[in-house]
C-alpha positions in Angstrom: -36.6 24.5 1.1 -36.4 20.9 0.1 -39.2 19.3 -2.0 -40.9 16.7 0.2 -41.4 14.3 -2.7 -37.6 14.5 -3.7 -36.6 14.1 0.0 -38.9 11.1 0.4 -37.5 9.4 -2.7 -33.9 10.1 -1.6 -34.7 8.8 1.9 -36.3 5.6 0.6 -33.3 4.9 -1.5 -30.8 5.5 1.3 -32.8 3.5 3.8 -33.0 0.6 1.3 -29.2 0.6 0.9 -28.7 0.7 4.7 -31.2 -2.1 5.3 -29.5 -4.3 2.6 -26.1 -3.6 4.2 -27.5 -4.5 7.7 -28.9 -7.8 6.3 -25.6 -8.6 4.6 -23.7 -8.1 7.9 -26.1 -10.5 9.6 -25.8 -13.3 7.1 -22.9 -14.7 9.1 -25.3 -15.6 11.9 -27.6 -18.6 12.0 -31.3 -18.1 12.7 -30.8 -19.7 16.1 -28.1 -17.2 16.9 -30.1 -14.2 15.8 -33.1 -15.5 17.9 -30.9 -15.8 21.0 -29.4 -12.4 20.5 -32.9 -10.9 20.1 -34.1 -12.7 23.2 -31.2 -11.3 25.2 -31.7 -7.8 23.9 -35.4 -7.9 24.8 -35.2 -9.7 28.1 -31.7 -9.1 29.4 -29.2 -11.6 30.7 -30.4 -15.1 31.3 -29.0 -18.6 31.8 -28.4 -21.2 29.1 -31.1 -23.5 30.4 -33.7 -20.7 30.4 -32.7 -19.8 26.8 -33.1 -23.5 25.8 -36.6 -23.6 27.3 -37.6 -20.3 25.6 -36.3 -21.4 22.2 -37.6 -24.9 22.7 -34.3 -26.7 22.0 -32.2 -29.1 24.0 -29.8 -27.5 26.5 -26.9 -29.1 24.6 -28.0 -27.4 21.4 -28.3 -24.1 23.2 -24.9 -24.5 24.7 -23.5 -24.9 21.2 -25.3 -21.8 20.0 -24.1 -19.8 23.0 -20.6 -21.1 22.5 -20.6 -19.9 18.9 -21.9 -16.5 19.9 -19.3 -16.3 22.6 -16.5 -17.2 20.2 -17.7 -14.4 17.9 -17.6 -12.0 21.0 -21.3 -11.3 20.6 -22.2 -12.6 24.1 -20.3 -12.9 27.4 -20.9 -15.0 30.5 -21.0 -13.4 33.9 -21.7 -14.9 37.3 -25.4 -15.0 38.4 -25.6 -12.8 41.5 -28.4 -15.0 42.9 -26.6 -18.4 42.3 -22.8 -18.5 42.1 -23.0 -21.9 40.4 -24.7 -20.5 37.3 -23.6 -18.1 34.6 -25.8 -15.5 32.9 -25.4 -14.9 29.1 -25.2 -11.2 28.2 -25.5 -9.8 24.7 -22.8 -7.4 23.7 -24.8 -4.7 21.9 -21.7 -2.9 20.6 -20.6 -6.0 18.8 -24.1 -6.7 17.5 -24.3 -3.3 16.0 -20.9 -4.1 14.3 -19.9 -2.2 11.3 -22.6 0.5 11.7 -21.3 1.6 15.1 -17.7 1.4 13.8 -18.6 3.4 10.7 -20.4 6.1 12.7 -17.4 6.4 15.0 -14.8 6.3 12.2 -16.6 8.3 9.5 -18.6 10.9 11.3 -17.3 13.8 13.4 -19.1 15.0 16.6 -21.3 17.5 14.7 -22.4 14.9 12.2 -23.1 12.4 15.0 -25.4 15.0 16.6 -27.2 15.6 13.3 -27.6 11.8 12.9 -29.0 11.6 16.4 -31.5 14.3 15.6 -32.4 12.6 12.3 -32.9 9.3 14.1 -35.5 11.1 16.4 -37.2 12.5 13.3 -37.3 9.1 11.6 -38.8 7.5 14.7 -41.5 10.1 14.6 -42.2 9.3 10.9 -42.3 5.6 11.7 -44.8 6.1 14.5 -46.8 8.1 12.0 
């Protein structure tokens, strides 16, 4: 049986390394881009004008932010089903997860992925504490 104190110490160290890596991967994004991606993740697809209003910036500024995210393949545009003249901006979650999703796919076999999924559930329980 694993000593809880040792396990807690090991977990804290590994989580710190993972968090630092996630932050390093995000440094290539501006604060505005991170904010837009967060909004899209929380609220779903929306138009550029609505994003500009939510973020309290000019529509031209939001268009530039969205264009940069689109160039980085982090968002896509799709037709608005309610208004064919408009486009909705959609976050690409797979791209946002970036290196982590790729590392999981590349470095872990199916059994290890199942273990990681179970561990994620346990970590969520600990976080809810």
